[in-house]
mmCIF file of the C-alpha atoms, coordinates in Angstrom:
data_MODEL
# 
_entry.id   MODEL 
# 
loop_
_atom_site.group_PDB 
_atom_site.id 
_atom_site.type_symbol 
_atom_site.label_atom_id 
_atom_site.label_alt_id 
_atom_site.label_comp_id 
_atom_site.label_asym_id 
_atom_site.label_entity_id 
_atom_site.label_seq_id 
_atom_site.pdbx_PDB_ins_code 
_atom_site.Cartn_x 
_atom_site.Cartn_y 
_atom_site.Cartn_z 
_atom_site.occupancy 
_atom_site.B_iso_or_equiv 
_atom_site.pdbx_formal_charge 
_atom_site.auth_seq_id 
_atom_site.auth_comp_id 
_atom_site.auth_asym_id 
_atom_site.auth_atom_id 
_atom_site.pdbx_PDB_model_num 
ATOM 1   C CA . MET A 1 1   ? 0.000   0.000  0.000   1.00 0.00 ? 1   MET A CA 1 
ATOM 2   C CA . LEU A 1 2   ? 2.842   2.401  0.729   1.00 0.00 ? 2   LEU A CA 1 
ATOM 3   C CA . ALA A 1 3   ? 4.317   1.999  -2.759  1.00 0.00 ? 3   ALA A CA 1 
ATOM 4   C CA . TRP A 1 4   ? 0.894   2.662  -4.314  1.00 0.00 ? 4   TRP A CA 1 
ATOM 5   C CA . TYR A 1 5   ? 0.522   5.823  -2.210  1.00 0.00 ? 5   TYR A CA 1 
ATOM 6   C CA . ILE A 1 6   ? 3.974   7.090  -3.220  1.00 0.00 ? 6   ILE A CA 1 
ATOM 7   C CA . PHE A 1 7   ? 3.278   6.479  -6.914  1.00 0.00 ? 7   PHE A CA 1 
ATOM 8   C CA . THR A 1 8   ? -0.120  8.165  -6.679  1.00 0.00 ? 8   THR A CA 1 
ATOM 9   C CA . SER A 1 9   ? 1.374   11.153 -4.858  1.00 0.00 ? 9   SER A CA 1 
ATOM 10  C CA . MET A 1 10  ? 3.886   11.563 -7.707  1.00 0.00 ? 10  MET A CA 1 
ATOM 11  C CA . GLY A 1 11  ? 1.085   11.705 -10.284 1.00 0.00 ? 11  GLY A CA 1 
ATOM 12  C CA . PHE A 1 12  ? 1.013   8.236  -11.795 1.00 0.00 ? 12  PHE A CA 1 
ATOM 13  C CA . TYR A 1 13  ? 0.506   4.693  -10.624 1.00 0.00 ? 13  TYR A CA 1 
ATOM 14  C CA . PRO A 1 14  ? 1.249   1.269  -12.120 1.00 0.00 ? 14  PRO A CA 1 
ATOM 15  C CA . LEU A 1 15  ? -1.388  -0.847 -13.771 1.00 0.00 ? 15  LEU A CA 1 
ATOM 16  C CA . ALA A 1 16  ? -1.234  -4.459 -12.606 1.00 0.00 ? 16  ALA A CA 1 
ATOM 17  C CA . SER A 1 17  ? 0.982   -6.864 -14.539 1.00 0.00 ? 17  SER A CA 1 
ATOM 18  C CA . SER A 1 18  ? 2.273   -4.316 -17.052 1.00 0.00 ? 18  SER A CA 1 
ATOM 19  C CA . SER A 1 19  ? 4.905   -1.625 -17.540 1.00 0.00 ? 19  SER A CA 1 
ATOM 20  C CA . THR A 1 20  ? 2.175   0.999  -18.025 1.00 0.00 ? 20  THR A CA 1 
ATOM 21  C CA . TYR A 1 21  ? 1.241   3.739  -15.565 1.00 0.00 ? 21  TYR A CA 1 
ATOM 22  C CA . LEU A 1 22  ? -1.984  5.751  -15.436 1.00 0.00 ? 22  LEU A CA 1 
ATOM 23  C CA . ILE A 1 23  ? -1.389  9.497  -15.115 1.00 0.00 ? 23  ILE A CA 1 
ATOM 24  C CA . ASP A 1 24  ? -3.112  11.531 -12.418 1.00 0.00 ? 24  ASP A CA 1 
ATOM 25  C CA . SER A 1 25  ? -2.408  14.840 -10.668 1.00 0.00 ? 25  SER A CA 1 
ATOM 26  C CA . SER A 1 26  ? 0.507   15.048 -8.250  1.00 0.00 ? 26  SER A CA 1 
ATOM 27  C CA . VAL A 1 27  ? 0.547   16.400 -4.718  1.00 0.00 ? 27  VAL A CA 1 
ATOM 28  C CA . PHE A 1 28  ? 4.076   17.749 -5.288  1.00 0.00 ? 28  PHE A CA 1 
ATOM 29  C CA . ASP A 1 29  ? 5.227   20.719 -7.363  1.00 0.00 ? 29  ASP A CA 1 
ATOM 30  C CA . ARG A 1 30  ? 8.565   19.128 -8.215  1.00 0.00 ? 30  ARG A CA 1 
ATOM 31  C CA . ILE A 1 31  ? 10.073  15.689 -7.679  1.00 0.00 ? 31  ILE A CA 1 
ATOM 32  C CA . THR A 1 32  ? 13.543  14.424 -8.529  1.00 0.00 ? 32  THR A CA 1 
ATOM 33  C CA . ILE A 1 33  ? 14.261  10.702 -8.475  1.00 0.00 ? 33  ILE A CA 1 
ATOM 34  C CA . ARG A 1 34  ? 17.778  9.400  -8.953  1.00 0.00 ? 34  ARG A CA 1 
ATOM 35  C CA . ARG A 1 35  ? 17.964  5.865  -10.314 1.00 0.00 ? 35  ARG A CA 1 
ATOM 36  C CA . ASN A 1 36  ? 20.767  3.457  -11.258 1.00 0.00 ? 36  ASN A CA 1 
ATOM 37  C CA . ASN A 1 37  ? 23.138  4.848  -8.616  1.00 0.00 ? 37  ASN A CA 1 
ATOM 38  C CA . GLY A 1 38  ? 22.422  8.421  -9.777  1.00 0.00 ? 38  GLY A CA 1 
ATOM 39  C CA . GLN A 1 39  ? 23.144  7.711  -13.452 1.00 0.00 ? 39  GLN A CA 1 
ATOM 40  C CA . CYS A 1 40  ? 19.517  8.269  -14.484 1.00 0.00 ? 40  CYS A CA 1 
ATOM 41  C CA . ILE A 1 41  ? 17.480  11.195 -13.160 1.00 0.00 ? 41  ILE A CA 1 
ATOM 42  C CA . LEU A 1 42  ? 13.696  11.455 -13.447 1.00 0.00 ? 42  LEU A CA 1 
ATOM 43  C CA . THR A 1 43  ? 12.335  14.952 -12.821 1.00 0.00 ? 43  THR A CA 1 
ATOM 44  C CA . ILE A 1 44  ? 8.611   15.623 -12.498 1.00 0.00 ? 44  ILE A CA 1 
ATOM 45  C CA . ILE A 1 45  ? 7.466   19.258 -12.649 1.00 0.00 ? 45  ILE A CA 1 
ATOM 46  C CA . VAL A 1 46  ? 3.836   20.171 -11.990 1.00 0.00 ? 46  VAL A CA 1 
ATOM 47  C CA . HIS A 1 47  ? 2.518   23.517 -13.269 1.00 0.00 ? 47  HIS A CA 1 
ATOM 48  C CA . ASN A 1 48  ? -0.512  25.240 -11.662 1.00 0.00 ? 48  ASN A CA 1 
ATOM 49  C CA . ASN A 1 49  ? -0.570  22.781 -8.779  1.00 0.00 ? 49  ASN A CA 1 
ATOM 50  C CA . SER A 1 50  ? -3.068  23.604 -6.041  1.00 0.00 ? 50  SER A CA 1 
ATOM 51  C CA . ILE A 1 51  ? -5.793  21.947 -4.033  1.00 0.00 ? 51  ILE A CA 1 
ATOM 52  C CA . GLU A 1 52  ? -8.465  23.344 -6.401  1.00 0.00 ? 52  GLU A CA 1 
ATOM 53  C CA . ILE A 1 53  ? -6.653  22.661 -9.684  1.00 0.00 ? 53  ILE A CA 1 
ATOM 54  C CA . ILE A 1 54  ? -6.611  18.878 -9.979  1.00 0.00 ? 54  ILE A CA 1 
ATOM 55  C CA . TYR A 1 55  ? -7.191  17.942 -13.634 1.00 0.00 ? 55  TYR A CA 1 
ATOM 56  C CA . VAL A 1 56  ? -4.274  17.007 -15.866 1.00 0.00 ? 56  VAL A CA 1 
ATOM 57  C CA . GLU A 1 57  ? -4.605  18.982 -19.087 1.00 0.00 ? 57  GLU A CA 1 
ATOM 58  C CA . ARG A 1 58  ? -1.491  17.649 -20.808 1.00 0.00 ? 58  ARG A CA 1 
ATOM 59  C CA . VAL A 1 59  ? 1.866   16.074 -20.058 1.00 0.00 ? 59  VAL A CA 1 
ATOM 60  C CA . LEU A 1 60  ? 5.186   16.813 -21.719 1.00 0.00 ? 60  LEU A CA 1 
ATOM 61  C CA . LEU A 1 61  ? 7.852   14.131 -21.868 1.00 0.00 ? 61  LEU A CA 1 
ATOM 62  C CA . ASN A 1 62  ? 11.271  15.709 -22.455 1.00 0.00 ? 62  ASN A CA 1 
ATOM 63  C CA . GLY A 1 63  ? 9.570   18.801 -23.916 1.00 0.00 ? 63  GLY A CA 1 
ATOM 64  C CA . LYS A 1 64  ? 7.215   16.941 -26.281 1.00 0.00 ? 64  LYS A CA 1 
ATOM 65  C CA . ILE A 1 65  ? 3.502   16.270 -25.778 1.00 0.00 ? 65  ILE A CA 1 
ATOM 66  C CA . LEU A 1 66  ? 2.934   12.756 -24.461 1.00 0.00 ? 66  LEU A CA 1 
ATOM 67  C CA . SER A 1 67  ? 0.980   11.094 -27.269 1.00 0.00 ? 67  SER A CA 1 
ATOM 68  C CA . ILE A 1 68  ? -0.513  8.232  -25.249 1.00 0.00 ? 68  ILE A CA 1 
ATOM 69  C CA . PHE A 1 69  ? -1.969  10.461 -22.486 1.00 0.00 ? 69  PHE A CA 1 
ATOM 70  C CA . PRO A 1 70  ? -3.359  9.484  -19.910 1.00 0.00 ? 70  PRO A CA 1 
ATOM 71  C CA . PHE A 1 71  ? -0.896  6.590  -19.925 1.00 0.00 ? 71  PHE A CA 1 
ATOM 72  C CA . ILE A 1 72  ? 2.879   6.397  -19.803 1.00 0.00 ? 72  ILE A CA 1 
ATOM 73  C CA . ASP A 1 73  ? 5.024   3.323  -20.291 1.00 0.00 ? 73  ASP A CA 1 
ATOM 74  C CA . HIS A 1 74  ? 7.997   2.642  -18.041 1.00 0.00 ? 74  HIS A CA 1 
ATOM 75  C CA . ILE A 1 75  ? 10.049  0.834  -20.682 1.00 0.00 ? 75  ILE A CA 1 
ATOM 76  C CA . ASN A 1 76  ? 9.358   3.174  -23.610 1.00 0.00 ? 76  ASN A CA 1 
ATOM 77  C CA . HIS A 1 77  ? 9.205   6.529  -21.807 1.00 0.00 ? 77  HIS A CA 1 
ATOM 78  C CA . LEU A 1 78  ? 10.904  6.517  -18.412 1.00 0.00 ? 78  LEU A CA 1 
ATOM 79  C CA . GLN A 1 79  ? 14.178  4.763  -19.229 1.00 0.00 ? 79  GLN A CA 1 
ATOM 80  C CA . CYS A 1 80  ? 17.315  6.843  -19.693 1.00 0.00 ? 80  CYS A CA 1 
ATOM 81  C CA . SER A 1 81  ? 18.918  6.376  -23.089 1.00 0.00 ? 81  SER A CA 1 
ATOM 82  C CA . THR A 1 82  ? 22.562  6.374  -24.048 1.00 0.00 ? 82  THR A CA 1 
ATOM 83  C CA . GLU A 1 83  ? 22.128  9.962  -25.321 1.00 0.00 ? 83  GLU A CA 1 
ATOM 84  C CA . SER A 1 84  ? 20.498  11.329 -22.175 1.00 0.00 ? 84  SER A CA 1 
ATOM 85  C CA . SER A 1 85  ? 20.813  10.584 -18.485 1.00 0.00 ? 85  SER A CA 1 
ATOM 86  C CA . THR A 1 86  ? 17.655  12.537 -17.628 1.00 0.00 ? 86  THR A CA 1 
ATOM 87  C CA . VAL A 1 87  ? 13.946  12.111 -18.226 1.00 0.00 ? 87  VAL A CA 1 
ATOM 88  C CA . GLN A 1 88  ? 11.643  15.048 -17.556 1.00 0.00 ? 88  GLN A CA 1 
ATOM 89  C CA . LEU A 1 89  ? 7.880   14.904 -17.156 1.00 0.00 ? 89  LEU A CA 1 
ATOM 90  C CA . GLU A 1 90  ? 5.912   18.152 -16.997 1.00 0.00 ? 90  GLU A CA 1 
ATOM 91  C CA . PHE A 1 91  ? 2.304   18.042 -15.855 1.00 0.00 ? 91  PHE A CA 1 
ATOM 92  C CA . PHE A 1 92  ? 0.058   20.997 -16.769 1.00 0.00 ? 92  PHE A CA 1 
ATOM 93  C CA . LEU A 1 93  ? -3.006  21.115 -14.544 1.00 0.00 ? 93  LEU A CA 1 
ATOM 94  C CA . SER A 1 94  ? -6.372  22.769 -15.124 1.00 0.00 ? 94  SER A CA 1 
ATOM 95  C CA . SER A 1 95  ? -9.401  23.559 -12.970 1.00 0.00 ? 95  SER A CA 1 
ATOM 96  C CA . ALA A 1 96  ? -11.704 21.752 -15.428 1.00 0.00 ? 96  ALA A CA 1 
ATOM 97  C CA . PRO A 1 97  ? -11.427 18.322 -17.025 1.00 0.00 ? 97  PRO A CA 1 
ATOM 98  C CA . SER A 1 98  ? -10.215 18.232 -20.603 1.00 0.00 ? 98  SER A CA 1 
ATOM 99  C CA . SER A 1 99  ? -10.972 15.811 -23.389 1.00 0.00 ? 99  SER A CA 1 
ATOM 100 C CA . ILE A 1 100 ? -8.578  12.897 -23.752 1.00 0.00 ? 100 ILE A CA 1 
ATOM 101 C CA . ASP A 1 101 ? -9.162  13.037 -27.521 1.00 0.00 ? 101 ASP A CA 1 
ATOM 102 C CA . ASN A 1 102 ? -6.868  16.118 -27.906 1.00 0.00 ? 102 ASN A CA 1 
# 
C-alpha cells in the first residue's frame, strides 16, 4: 500500500501486470528521483498545482507532448537512453477536465 501511495502522490501509478502507468495529478510541485546509482534522473514538474486545480490537461515528456496520455510506459518513456541521463515529465493542470481526444 505504501508503494501505491507514493506512486499516486507523484502523479502516476502502475497498472497491474504491465509496464504501463496511469497518469493523475501530483501532490508535489517538483520531484527528482535518482535511479541506477544516480546515473539516471527522473524529474517531475507540476505547473498550476493547487488543491483546487486537480485535472491534468497535458503532459510533456522531455519537452514533447505525451501522445498516449493518460498513460505512460515505463520501458518506452521513463528509461534513460545512451544519449540522455535525464527524463523530464511536466504536468500541466487545469481547474476543469479536458478531453482525452486532444
